[in-house]
C-alpha positions in Angstrom: -7.7 7.5 21.4 -5.0 4.9 22.3 -1.5 5.6 21.0 0.6 3.1 19.2 4.4 3.4 19.2 5.7 5.0 16.0 8.9 2.9 16.3 6.7 -0.3 15.9 5.7 0.9 12.5 9.2 1.9 11.2 11.4 -0.8 12.6 12.4 -3.8 10.5 12.3 -6.2 13.5 10.0 -9.2 13.1 6.4 -8.5 14.2 3.8 -11.0 15.5 2.0 -12.9 12.8 -1.3 -10.9 13.1 0.6 -7.6 12.9 2.1 -8.7 9.6 -1.2 -9.2 7.8 -3.4 -6.2 6.8 -6.6 -5.9 4.8 -7.1 -3.7 1.7 -10.6 -2.4 1.9 -12.8 -1.6 -1.1 -15.6 0.6 0.2 -18.2 2.3 -2.0 -18.7 5.4 0.1 -17.0 7.1 3.1 -19.7 5.8 5.5 -19.2 2.3 4.1 -15.4 2.7 4.7 -16.0 3.8 8.3 -18.3 0.8 8.9 -15.8 -1.6 7.5 -12.9 -0.1 9.5 -14.9 -0.4 12.8 -15.8 -4.0 11.9 -12.2 -4.8 11.2 -11.0 -3.4 14.5 -13.7 -5.4 16.4 -12.5 -8.5 14.6 -8.9 -8.0 15.8 -7.4 -6.7 12.5 -4.3 -4.7 13.2 -3.9 -2.9 9.9 -6.2 -1.7 7.1 -5.3 0.0 3.8 -7.3 2.2 1.5 -6.5 3.5 -1.9 -7.1 7.1 -2.9 -10.8 7.0 -2.8 -13.9 5.3 -1.3 -15.9 5.2 -4.4 -15.0 8.7 -5.6 -14.7 10.2 -2.0 -11.3 11.4 -0.9 -9.4 9.1 1.4 -7.5 11.4 3.9 -10.7 13.2 4.8 -12.5 9.9 5.7 -9.4 8.7 7.6 -9.8 11.6 9.9 -13.2 10.3 10.8 -11.8 6.8 11.2 -9.1 8.0 13.5 -11.6 9.3 16.1 -14.0 6.3 15.7 -11.3 3.6 16.4 -8.7 3.0 19.2 -6.0 0.6 18.0 -6.2 -0.3 14.4 -3.5 1.1 12.1 -4.7 3.1 9.2 -2.8 3.2 5.9 -3.0 4.5 2.3 -2.1 2.2 -0.5 -1.7 4.4 -2.4 -2.4 8.1 -2.7 -1.2 9.6 -6.0 1.2 12.5 -5.6 0.5 14.1 -8.9 -2.6 16.2 -8.0 -1.3 17.2 -4.5 1.3 19.5 -3.0 3.8 18.0 -0.6 3.5 20.8 2.0 -0.3 20.6 2.0 -0.1 16.8 2.4 2.3 17.3 5.3 -0.2 19.5 7.0 -3.0 16.9 6.4 -0.8 14.2 7.9 0.0 16.3 11.0 -3.7 16.7 11.6 -4.3 12.9 11.2 -1.3 12.2 13.5 -2.8 14.5 16.1 -6.1 12.5 16.0 -4.4 9.0 16.2 -0.7 9.3 17.1 1.4 6.4 15.8 -1.5 4.8 13.9 -0.9 6.1 10.4 1.2 4.8 7.5 1.1 6.7 4.3 1.7 5.0 1.0 2.3 7.4 -2.0 2.8 6.9 -5.7 3.3 9.1 -8.7 -0.1 7.9 -10.0 -1.1 6.3 -13.3 0.0 8.8 -15.9 -3.0 8.6 -18.3 -5.5 8.9 -15.5 -3.6 11.8 -13.8 -3.6 13.6 -17.1 -7.3 13.0 -17.8 -8.6 13.8 -14.3 -6.2 16.5 -13.1 -4.4 17.8 -16.2 -1.1 16.7 -14.5 1.6 15.8 -17.1 4.5 13.9 -15.5 7.4 13.4 -17.9 9.5 11.7 -15.2 7.2 10.1 -12.5 10.0 8.6 -10.4 11.9 11.8 -10.3 8.8 13.7 -9.4 7.9 11.2 -6.6 11.5 11.4 -5.2 11.3 15.2 -5.0 7.8 15.1 -3.6 8.8 12.6 -0.9 11.9 14.6 0.1 9.8 17.8 0.7 7.1 15.8 2.5 9.5 14.1 4.8 11.4 17.3 5.6 8.3 19.3 6.5 6.6 16.4 8.3 9.6 15.0 10.2 11.7 18.1 10.7 9.2 21.0 10.5 11.0 23.1 7.9 12.6 23.1 4.5 14.2 25.4 1.9 14.0 23.6 -1.5 14.6 24.8 -5.0 14.1 21.7 -7.2 12.9 20.7 -10.7 9.2 20.4 -9.7 8.9 22.4 -6.5 10.3 25.6 -5.1 9.3 26.0 -1.5 10.5 27.6 1.7 8.8 26.4 4.8 9.4 27.3 8.5 7.2 27.5 11.5 8.7 30.6 13.0 5.2 32.2 13.3 4.0 29.3 15.5 4.9 29.2 19.2 5.1 25.4 19.1 6.6 24.1 15.8 5.1 20.8 14.8 6.7 17.6 13.4 5.8 13.9 13.4 7.8 10.9 12.2 5.0 9.3 10.3 6.1 6.3 8.1 6.1 7.2 4.4 6.0 4.3 2.0 5.9 4.3 -1.8 4.2 2.0 -4.4 6.6 -0.3 -6.2 6.1 -2.7 -9.1 9.2 -2.7 -11.2 12.7 -3.3 -9.9 13.7 0.4 -10.2 10.8 1.4 -8.0 11.8 -1.1 -5.3 15.3 0.2 -5.5 14.0 3.7 -5.0 11.8 2.6 -2.1 14.9 1.3 -0.4 16.7 4.6 -1.1 14.1 7.1 0.1 11.0 5.5 1.7 10.0 3.6 4.9 8.8 0.6 2.9 7.5 -0.6 -0.4 3.9 -1.5 -1.3 3.6 -4.0 -4.1 0.6 -4.7 -6.4 -0.2 -7.9 -8.3 3.4 -9.0 -8.3 4.1 -12.8 -8.4 5.7 -14.1 -5.2 8.8 -15.5 -6.9 9.4 -12.1 -8.5 9.1 -10.4 -5.1 11.5 -12.8 -3.4 14.1 -13.0 -6.3 14.0 -9.6 -7.8 12.1 -7.0 -5.7 13.6 -7.8 -2.3 17.2 -7.7 -3.5 16.4 -4.4 -5.3 14.9 -2.9 -2.1 17.9 -4.0 -0.1 20.3 -2.6 -2.6 18.6 0.7 -2.7 18.7 0.9 1.1 22.4 -0.1 1.2 23.4 2.5 -1.4 21.7 5.2 0.7 23.1 3.9 4.0 19.7 3.2 5.3 18.3 0.1 7.1 16.2 -2.2 5.1 12.5 -1.5 5.6 9.4 -3.6 4.9 8.2 -5.0 1.6 4.4 -5.2 1.9 3.1 -7.7 -0.6 -0.4 -7.3 -2.1 -2.2 -10.7 -2.1 -5.6 -11.3 -3.7 -7.7 -13.8 -1.7 -10.9 -15.7 -2.6 -12.7 -17.6 0.1 -14.1 -20.5 -1.9 -13.1 -24.1 -2.7 -14.6 -23.8 -6.1 -11.5 -23.5 -8.3 -13.4 -22.3 -11.4 -15.3 -19.6 -9.5 -12.1 -18.3 -7.8 -10.2 -18.1 -11.0 -13.1 -16.4 -12.8 -13.2 -13.5 -10.4 -9.5 -13.0 -10.6 -9.0 -13.5 -14.3 -10.2 -10.0 -15.4 -7.8 -8.3 -13.1 -4.9 -10.3 -14.5 -5.9 -9.6 -18.1 -6.2 -5.9 -17.4 -2.8 -5.8 -15.7 -1.1 -7.3 -18.7 -2.3 -4.4 -20.8 -0.9 -1.7 -18.5 2.7 -0.6 -19.2 3.9 -0.7 -15.6 2.5 -4.2 -14.9 3.4 -5.7 -18.3 7.0 -4.5 -17.8 7.2 -6.1 -14.4 5.6 -9.3 -15.7 8.1 -9.5 -18.5 10.9 -9.2 -15.9 9.2 -12.0 -14.0 9.1 -14.3 -17.0 5.5 -14.0 -18.0 5.9 -12.9 -21.7 3.4 -15.4 -23.0 0.7 -14.1 -20.6 1.3 -10.6 -21.8 0.8 -11.8 -25.4 -2.5 -13.2 -24.4 -1.7 -16.9 -24.3 -4.7 -18.6 -22.6 -2.7 -21.3 -20.7 -0.1 -18.7 -19.5 -2.9 -16.4 -18.3 -4.6 -19.1 -16.3 -1.2 -20.1 -14.8 -0.5 -16.5 -13.9 -4.0 -16.2 -12.3 -3.3 -19.2 -10.2 0.0 -17.8 -9.2 -1.3 -14.5 -8.0 -4.4 -15.7 -6.2 -4.8 -17.4 -2.9 -8.1 -19.3 -2.6 -9.7 -22.1 -0.5 -11.5 -22.5 2.7 -10.4 -20.6 5.8 -7.9 -23.3 6.9 -6.3 -23.5 3.4 -6.0 -19.7 3.2 -4.6 -19.4 6.7 -2.0 -22.1 5.9 -1.0 -20.3 2.7 -0.6 -17.0 4.5 1.7 -18.6 7.1 3.8 -20.1 4.3 4.2 -16.8 2.5 5.3 -15.0 5.7 7.8 -17.8 6.3 9.4 -17.2 2.9 10.8 -13.8 3.8 8.0 -11.4 3.0 7.7 -8.8 5.7 4.0 -8.1 5.6 1.0 -8.9 3.5 -2.0 -6.8 2.5 -5.0 -9.0 1.5 -7.5 -7.9 -1.1 -10.7 -9.9 -1.0 -12.0 -11.1 -4.4 -15.7 -11.7 -3.6 -17.2 -14.8 -5.2 -20.8 -15.2 -4.0 -21.5 -13.0 -1.0 -19.1 -10.1 -0.5 -20.3 -9.1 3.0 -20.2 -12.6 4.3 -16.8 -13.4 2.7 -15.4 -10.1 4.1 -16.5 -11.1 7.6 -14.9 -14.5 7.3 -11.6 -12.9 6.1 -11.7 -10.4 9.0 -12.3 -13.3 11.5 -9.5 -15.3 9.9 -6.9 -12.6 10.0 -8.0 -11.3 13.4 -7.4 -14.8 14.9 -3.9 -15.3 13.5 
């Protein structure tokens, strides 16, 4: 497998346009995920992202298969919930993946949606951000430095590699999910980048980016990437595009994390269910049009100061055909 420089993933220096646009895949099975990843690489895509499952299949396991079936494409998680996992075990998993595809992984982690974490795993998080901070500290120390002695609120661990003749470490980029301003500040403080979700672009530029930079400055760290999640519909039918996006927007307004962010961003009426405000918010969050229109809008967004974009296809008529068109569009940037 070809190796990609780790520095190219961590540095805040501007990247070529194609390197700044990734695709968030939505596979139904692990085999579907592998097929889409191979297709993306063949189209020239430089970065794909997966969330914590392909259907119900676990992501890190399938990424091991993707690592040995591809050569250049960067593989990322956006995001894996920390709540049901142990940071030392995750560090070991990441070392294995790094061995298979050095320099091609970027790991996005989040505390996880509290009600779902409780229902599925029995994990009760009274302080998700504190938990995530401690989790990431242990993960980074074990992964990047090879050892740690930690007595904290959530974890008590002592890890060294004295029993191994060749201690292992890898500087794999560790990103965290961020929606509210406090989360962006924390990303600047402790992570190698921030992964947004359904955040309006003005909010990202006016609130999130300053918070990310302030967190990095307070910790004496360089400012690292804000990766903006952008839903995309490849259609010139306005009504059809808005119809596929509208349920996502309505669902987001009912979730505490998103509604709090939307309130900060000035969308109180949409949260209350005002129809006109909901339609305007839907138009604000979604990019749609033919390939030329979408390409032009992506270039505009990258010119505004966003570091990277991750595109989520919102299928309108033919998901397979529209995915191929999006792959071709991004691969040709």
